[in-house]
C-alpha positions as CSV (number, residue, x, y, z in Angstrom):
1,M,0.2,0.1,0.0
2,A,1.6,3.4,-0.7
3,R,0.5,6.7,0.6
4,V,-1.7,9.2,-1.6
5,D,-1.0,13.2,-1.5
6,V,-2.2,15.0,-4.1
7,V,-2.9,19.4,-4.1
8,R,-4.8,21.8,-6.3
9,E,-4.5,25.6,-5.7
10,V,-8.3,26.9,-6.6
11,E,-9.5,30.2,-7.1
12,A,-12.0,30.8,-4.6
13,D,-12.6,31.4,-0.9
14,P,-11.9,28.7,1.7
15,A,-15.0,28.9,3.1
16,G,-17.3,29.1,-0.4
17,V,-15.3,25.8,-0.7
18,A,-16.2,24.1,2.6
19,L,-20.0,25.0,1.5
20,L,-19.6,23.3,-2.0
21,L,-17.7,19.9,0.0
22,A,-21.1,20.1,2.4
23,G,-23.6,19.4,-0.5
24,P,-23.6,16.6,-2.8
25,A,-21.0,18.2,-5.2
26,A,-18.6,15.7,-3.5
27,R,-19.8,12.5,-4.4
28,E,-21.2,13.4,-7.4
29,L,-17.5,15.1,-8.7
30,W,-16.0,11.6,-7.4
31,P,-14.5,9.9,-10.6
32,A,-15.8,6.3,-9.0
33,P,-18.9,5.0,-7.5
34,A,-18.2,4.5,-3.8
35,A,-17.0,7.6,-2.4
36,Q,-18.2,8.8,1.1
37,F,-17.1,12.5,2.3
38,G,-18.0,13.0,5.7
39,P,-18.9,17.1,6.7
40,P,-16.1,20.1,7.2
41,S,-15.5,21.0,10.3
42,R,-13.1,23.9,11.1
43,S,-9.1,23.0,11.4
44,G,-6.6,25.6,12.3
45,L,-6.9,28.1,10.0
46,G,-9.3,26.4,7.3
47,F,-11.4,23.1,7.3
48,A,-11.4,19.5,7.1
49,L,-12.8,16.6,6.5
50,S,-12.8,12.9,6.2
51,V,-12.7,10.7,3.1
52,T,-13.7,7.2,2.5
53,V,-13.0,5.9,-1.4
54,G,-13.5,2.5,-2.9
55,G,-14.7,-0.9,-2.9
56,S,-14.7,-4.4,-3.4
57,G,-12.5,-4.7,-0.4
58,S,-10.3,-2.2,-1.2
59,V,-11.2,0.4,1.0
60,A,-8.8,3.5,1.6
61,H,-9.8,6.0,4.6
62,G,-8.1,9.7,4.3
63,T,-8.6,13.3,4.7
64,L,-9.5,16.4,2.6
65,T,-8.1,20.0,4.0
66,V,-9.0,23.0,2.5
67,R,-6.7,26.3,4.0
68,A,-5.7,29.7,2.3
69,G,-3.7,30.3,-0.4
70,A,-1.1,32.1,-0.5
71,M,-2.9,35.3,-2.9
72,P,-6.1,36.8,-1.4
73,G,-9.1,34.5,-3.0
74,T,-7.3,31.7,-3.3
75,C,-7.2,28.0,-1.2
76,V,-4.8,25.2,-1.6
77,V,-7.2,21.7,-1.3
78,R,-4.6,18.3,0.1
79,F,-6.4,15.2,-0.8
80,T,-4.3,12.7,1.7
81,V,-4.7,8.9,2.4
82,P,-2.0,7.7,4.0
83,E,-2.1,4.2,3.0
84,A,-4.0,3.1,-0.4
85,P,-4.4,0.3,-1.5
86,A,-4.8,0.9,-5.0
87,A,-3.1,3.8,-4.9
88,G,-2.2,5.0,-8.9
89,T,-6.0,4.4,-9.3
90,V,-7.3,6.4,-5.5
91,A,-4.8,9.0,-6.8
92,E,-5.9,9.1,-10.6
93,H,-9.5,9.8,-9.3
94,A,-8.0,11.7,-6.7
95,R,-7.2,14.3,-9.7
96,R,-9.5,13.9,-11.7
97,F,-11.5,14.8,-8.6
98,L,-9.9,18.1,-7.2
99,D,-9.5,19.5,-10.8
100,G,-13.5,19.0,-10.7
101,L,-13.8,20.8,-7.4
102,A,-11.3,23.7,-9.0
103,E,-13.9,24.1,-11.7
104,R,-16.9,23.9,-9.7
105,A,-16.0,26.4,-7.2
106,R,-14.0,29.1,-9.5
107,S,-17.3,29.1,-11.8
108,R,-19.4,29.6,-8.3
109,S,-16.8,32.1,-7.0
110,S,-17.2,34.3,-9.9
111,A,-20.9,33.8,-10.4
112,A,-21.4,35.6,-7.5
């Protein structure tokens, strides 16, 4: 089992991204059928939520964190699974998930 750690900088406010993750968007954006996301909670200067992905006996547990970015109006989203069976597949799904999340958060942020 290998570690999965995928990071994206997002052009959106951290609280807006956390609100997006609190709704059905998290499950909708995950590119595979089996994913569960816990509710976002405050964690230091950002937000964190638990993540469970996988299926067919290969389940991985991790975290998704949202922190303020270096520039105003941006945030850094990190998907981490310490030990993932099928780490390559989980990492690819995480990359696609974070790309979709970044796009949805950016479009919601610019529409406001």
